[in-house]
N, C-alpha and C positions, 0 to 999 in steps of 0.2 A: 545688567542691573535694570530694575524697573522702579520708577519714582511714583509715589502716590501720597495723598494727604491722610494723616492719622486723625483720630477723633479729636485730638487737642489742636488741630490745625497746623501741626508741624509737618515738615517734609520727612517721609520715611522711605526706606529703601528695602526692596524685596529682591532677593536673589532667585532668579529663575531656576538655578540648579537645585534649590531647596524644595521645589515643587515636584511631587511624585510624577513619574513619566506619564501615568494614565490620566493625570489632571493638567498636564502642560498643554500649551496651545498646539493645535493640530498643524503640522507643517504643511505649507502650501505645495511644495514639490519635493517630497522626501527622496533620498537616495534609495535605490533598490538594495535590499539586504537579504540574507538567508533566514528562512523560517523553517523550523523543524516540526514535522507532524506525522501522525499515523492515521491511515484511512480505513483500517480493517480491524475492528474491535467488537467483542461480544460481551453481553451482560445477561442478567437474569431475565431480560425481555425475551431472550430465546435460550441459547444453550451455554451462555457464560455462567460462571458460578458466583458472581458478586453483584451487589447493588450498583446501579449506574453512577451514583455519587462517589462511591468508593473507587470505582474504576477511573473516573475522571480525575480524582485527586491524585491517584498514582502518577498519571502522566503530567499533570500540572506541576507537581512538586519535583519532577525530574527534568525540568527545563524544556519540555515540549511547548510549542507555540500554538498548535492546533490539533484537534482530535475529532474524528467522526466515529460515532457509535453505529455499527452496521449489523444489526441483528437480522436473523434469517426471516425474510418475507414479512417484515414488520417495521414500521417506523416507530420511534420512541415517542408515541403520543396516544392520547385517549386514556381509558381506565383499565388497569390491570392489577388484580390482587392475586398473590400467590400464597399457598398454605405453608405454614411452618411445621405442622404436624403431618409429616409425610414419611415415606420409606427411608428417606435420608435425613431424618429429623435431627440427629446429633450434629451432622455437618452443617445443615441449614441453620440450626439454632446458634451454632458458633458464629456463623457469618452475621446473623441477625444481631447477636450481642455486640459484636464489633461495630456494626452499623449504628446501633442505638447509643453506644458509648461515644462514638465520634460525633453524631449529629444531634443527639438528645431527643427526649420524648416530645418536645414541642414541634419537632420536624417529622419524626417517624410516625406513620399512621398505621394503626392496627385495628382489627375488628374480630369479634368472636371471643369465646372463653378459653379455648384451648383444652377443655377437658372432654371426656368421652360422652358426656350428656349434652354438650352444647355444640355450637358450630366450631369447626376447626379454626384455630387462631390463624388469621391471615395478615399479611403485611402488604401495603399498597406500594407498587412500583411507581415512582415519580416519573412523569413525562419530561422530555427535554425542555419544554416551555416553562416548567416550574423550577428546575434546578440549574439551568445554564447560568442564570444571573449570580449564583453563588460563586462561580468560578471564572467567568469571563472578565477580562481586563484589557482595555484598549492598548494595543501595541505589545501585549504580553501573552495573552492566551485567548483562544477562540474555539467555540464548539460549532460543528457543522453537522446538519442532519445527514443520515445515511441509511442505506438498506443493502443487505446481501440478498439479491434476487436468486433464489435457490431452486433450480430445475433438476429433475431426474430424467435422464434419457434412457428409454428401455432398449436393452440389447436383444438382438435376434436370438432365437433358440439355438443353443449350441455354441454361442460365441465364447471365446476364451478371454476373460477379463478379470482383473483383480477386483473390479467393482461388483461382480456377481451379476444380478439381473438388471441393475441400473447403473448408469454413469452419473456422477455428481457434477453437474454443470453449474457453476456459481459465478455470478457477476456482481460487483459492487457498484452502487450508484450513489454518488456524493452530492449533497446539496439539493436533494429532492424536496418538492413541496407536497407531493401526493404519493401514496403507496403505489408500487407497480407490482402486479401479480405476475408470477412466472408465465412466460408467453408460449413456451413449447416450440416444436419444430420437427420437421421430418428427418433432419440430419443434425449432427452436432453443430456444424457451422451455421445452419439455418436457425437453430435454437439460440445460439449466441447472437446472431444478427437480429433476430426478432426481439430479444431483450434489449439490445442496444438501440434499436429503432424506437422502442417504447420510451426509453430515456430521452432520446433526441426529440421525439414528438412532444414530450412534456416540456422540454427546454424551449422549443420553438413556440409553443402555445403560451407559456407563462412569461417568457422573456428572462428567465432566471438562468444564470450559468450553472451547468451541471457537468459532472465528470463520471462517465462509466468506465470501468476497467474489468478485464477478465481475471478471475482469481485462480491461483494455484493449479495450472494445467496438469501437473504431475501428481496431484492428489488422486489416489486410486488410478493413476495413469489415465485419466478420463479424456484428455484432449491432446491430440497429436499435433505436431508442428504443421502438418498439412492442413488440418482443420483450423488451426489458428490463422494460418496464412489466408485461407479462403473465407474467413469471416471478415470481409473487407470493411465492414462498418467499425471494426474494433481498431483503436489506435493505441491502447494502453493495456498492459498486462503485468502480472507480478513476476519479476525476475527473481525475487527472493520473498519467501513467505516463512515466518518464524515457527509455524506449526511443525512439530517433528514428523508428522505423517505426510508431508507434502513432497517427499522424495526429491530433494534439491539436487542430489548427485546422480539420480537415476539408478539403473542396475544393468545387468548383463544384456537385458532385452530392451531396455528403455533409455532413451537419451537423457542426459542431465539437462537442467533448465537452460543453461547458457547455450548449449548446442541447439535446443529447440528454438531459442531466440534467433540464432543465426540462420537456421534452416528456413524458418518462417519468413524472415526478412529477405533472404535471398530469393525465395519463391515470389514474394510480393513485388520486389523490384525487377525481377527478370521476366516473370510470366504474367503478372496481374496489373502492372503499371499503377501500383498504388503505394502509398507511403509506408515506411516500415513502422513497426511497433516500438513504442517507448516503454521502458521498464521501470516499475515501481518496486520498492521494498516495503513490506508491512509486517505487523505482528501476527495478525489473525489470533489474537489472544483470547483465551477462554478461562484460564485459571489464575487467580490472583492471591491466593492464600498459601502458596507453596513455592519453593525454589526447586522443585523436582524437575530436572531438565527433560524428563520424558513427557512432560505435559506442555500444553501450549500457553506458556507464561509470557508476560509482556516484556518489552525492552529489548527486542531482538532485531527489529528492522524498521526503517522509517524513510521518509523522503525529506530532502532539503530543497526548498523552493526559493528562487530569487524573485522577489516582488517588492513593490513600493509600499503596499499597505497590507496589514493583517486583516483582510476581509475575504469571505468566500470567493467573491467575484475576482478580486485581484490575484488570489492564489490559483484559482482554476484557469484563468487566462494565461498565467505564467506557465502552468503545467502544459497547457495546450500548445504553447510556444516553445516547449522543450527547455524551459528555464528551470531545470531541476535535475537532481541526481538522486540515485538510490543508495542507501547505506545500511550496513550492519555494524557500523562502528567507526569507519574511517571518515574523517571530516576534511573538506576542502576549504582553503581560503578563497579559491576561485577556480573556475573551469570555463574556458572560452574556446570557441572555434572561429577563426578568422577565415572567411570564405575567399578573401582576396589572396592571401598567402597560402591558403589551404593548410593551416596549422591548427592542430588540436593541442592546447596547452593546459596543464593542470598545476595548481599550487596546493600542496598537501599541508594541512596543519599538523605538524609533526609532534609526536609525544616522545619524551626522553627514553632512549634505549630501544625504541621500536624501529624496525626496518620496513621499507616499503618497496614493493615491486609492482610495476605497472605493465600490463600486457595490452598492446594495441591490436585489436582483433577485428577481422572483417572477412569479406569475400572478394577475390579479384574480379575485375570486369570480365576477363576471359576465364570462364569456369565451366565445369562439367556438372550439370544438375541431375545427371542420371542417378538412380537409386535402386536398392534391392529391398525386398520384404524381409522382415525379421521372422525367423522360423523357430518353432518350439523343438523339443527334443525328438519329436516324431517327424520333423521336417515339414510341419504344416505352418502356414503363415498365421501370425497372431496380430491382434489389434494393437499396433504400436507405431511410433514414428519410424519411417523407413530409414535405411542406412545410406548415408551420402558420402561423397568423397571428402577426404580430410581438408581439402581447400575451401570447403564451405565452413566458414568460421575459423579461418586459420590465424595464427599469430604472426602479424607482420613485424613486430618488434617488441623487445622486452627491455624496460628501462628501470634501473634502480635509483632511488633517491626521492626527494620531495618536490622536484620541479620537472616532471617528465613532459616531453613534447613529442609530437609526431607530425611530419610534413607529408601530406598526401601528394602523390605524384600524378594522379589521374588514372592510375591502373587499378584503383580500388573501387568496388561497387559502393562500399560504405566502410566506415571505421568507427569502432567504439572502443572504450577503454575500461578495464577492470583493474582496480588497485587492491592488492592483497598485502596486508600487514603481517608482521611476525607475532602480533599480539593475540593470544588466545581470546576468543569471544567469552566474556564473563557469564553469558547465559546461553550456552551452546545448544543448538537444536540438532546437531549431529556431531559425532566424535571427531575431534581434531579440527573443528571449525575455528578459523581465525577471522578477525575483523576485515571487512572489505567495503568497497564502494564501486558503483557502476555509473559511467556516463551514458548519454544517449548517442545513438548512431548519427554520424555526420558525414558530409561529403556526398550523400546520395542525391541531394538536390541538383547537383551538377549533372549526374547521370540521367536523372528523370527529365531534366530540361533538354538534354541532348537528343533524346529519342523522339 
């Protein structure tokens, strides 16, 4: 209770509990807690199909704590007007009408007459600097600037690839101050490294915390595990991306995302003496006015970050320290790795009637890293992650229940965990998908120090 003097000179009492959280006194040393957020989101600033305010409201109303809008090769800033009278006028007009109803004519800006004798009716896209204050709330919800740096890597003539003449090499940069143009490169790994270096250079020059991560390696099967491993400036990538076209499970010629992760991390720790990749989950959302599961709708994947403050700097520092996990629906009360006892322990926030199975996965210290090329029907090598032994990314243990643990013996190069629930994902990006969560690889610090 707090005591103060009322206007009549009487002593009055104010209950701190009655003060909204966003107006309460800032804690001097708050406990670290979990924050939910998505770092890969699109709007009408590039190839998303809705206004940024409508997109932000979707996430804020569904309990997210932070969001980055990451449109292709653009920051959400400056002037941009888009036509309503276009080839997709009916669909665009419908979105505009919803936008106008929600925010009103005092907020929505238009110009032109919209008839055939005048200028096409246009609507102004608001920059982040104008609309963020509508949504941000201390300790509740935060907006972070972002960009999807979008490169195209030209294939040599005659190359066999689902991407055709170009490979889509995409990298997200979170909390930028300035736009970064695609940097190019002579190889896929070099292209990834060059874009990463541009982010790191801006971070060092400005002193602002920034987070780059590689997007959807299996989109058009553009990036192999070997290329991910050799892009040594990269420390983060998407282990799950909610876009249905990102080939999460691979196919007969291409490894699934989790196998790519294990191959890349084994190569890094064994041959390159560099840290493993940490895995994020994102939406890569583009479509907001539909529940069509074949489209890239929101609400499919996110990260949970353990940090003291809901600020970009606090969140990014926590992510860089691996204080986060990736999720497509499963929630943890806690996940910890005790380096003294070499124990990875998870506490799962259980839902009634849902069963949980945890696989502890990694590669043994003693392993065979030999591989063979993937061949097409004519016996010719194709551009794909090579085939490795089953021990690369093997399952060390399977545990059922809500409190799985694994004790490392020293025989493991690293260990990570994936928790799979029996609950079908409510917004499936592929048939049969259930909710999951992924921890970061642990135990590798011991091996790296020993070499």
